[in-house]
C-alpha positions as CSV (number, residue, x, y, z in Angstrom):
1,M,162.5,59.8,178.3
2,Y,164.8,61.8,180.7
3,P,164.2,65.2,181.3
4,L,167.1,67.9,180.9
5,E,168.7,68.7,182.9
6,Q,167.8,72.3,184.8
7,G,169.4,75.4,182.6
8,E,169.0,72.8,179.2
9,T,167.5,73.7,176.0
10,A,166.9,71.0,173.6
11,L,168.1,72.3,169.8
12,E,167.9,69.1,167.7
13,A,166.2,64.8,168.6
14,F,167.4,61.8,167.3
15,V,164.5,59.3,168.5
16,L,165.5,55.5,168.1
17,L,162.5,53.4,168.6
18,K,162.1,50.0,169.0
19,V,158.4,49.7,168.2
20,L,155.8,46.5,167.5
21,D,154.7,46.5,163.4
22,R,151.1,46.0,162.6
23,D,152.3,42.6,162.1
24,G,153.1,41.9,165.4
25,D,156.4,41.6,164.6
26,V,158.8,43.4,166.8
27,T,161.3,45.7,164.9
28,W,163.3,49.9,164.6
29,S,162.7,53.2,163.3
30,Y,164.0,56.1,164.4
31,R,163.4,60.3,164.2
32,T,164.9,63.6,163.8
33,T,164.0,67.2,164.4
34,N,163.8,68.9,161.3
35,R,166.6,70.7,161.1
36,L,169.4,68.2,161.8
37,S,172.0,67.8,159.0
38,R,173.0,64.6,158.1
39,E,176.5,65.7,159.1
40,E,175.2,66.5,162.7
41,L,173.0,62.3,163.0
42,L,176.3,61.0,161.5
43,G,178.3,63.0,164.5
44,A,175.8,62.2,167.1
45,L,175.9,58.7,166.3
46,I,179.6,58.4,165.8
47,V,179.5,59.5,169.3
48,Q,177.2,57.2,171.0
49,V,178.7,54.0,169.3
50,D,181.7,55.4,170.2
51,V,180.5,56.1,174.2
52,L,179.0,52.5,174.3
53,R,182.1,50.3,173.0
54,K,183.5,52.2,175.6
55,S,180.8,50.8,177.9
56,L,181.1,47.3,177.2
57,R,185.3,47.1,176.7
58,D,184.7,48.8,180.5
59,E,182.2,45.7,181.6
60,W,184.0,43.2,180.0
61,D,187.6,44.0,181.6
62,D,185.8,44.0,185.1
63,D,185.5,40.4,184.0
């Protein structure tokens, strides 16, 4: 994972993991810190989806 910028302090985390399960299949898993509420998690995911959507649209518009 990339380090935080100087002066930043991590408060909460949501980590999406691409993993190899015990049968050798690729699957997805996630972990969160204990204090992250479901509302905060949903908000963080919505922001990430919106950022990804804009990035993909920008790439398609460049073609």
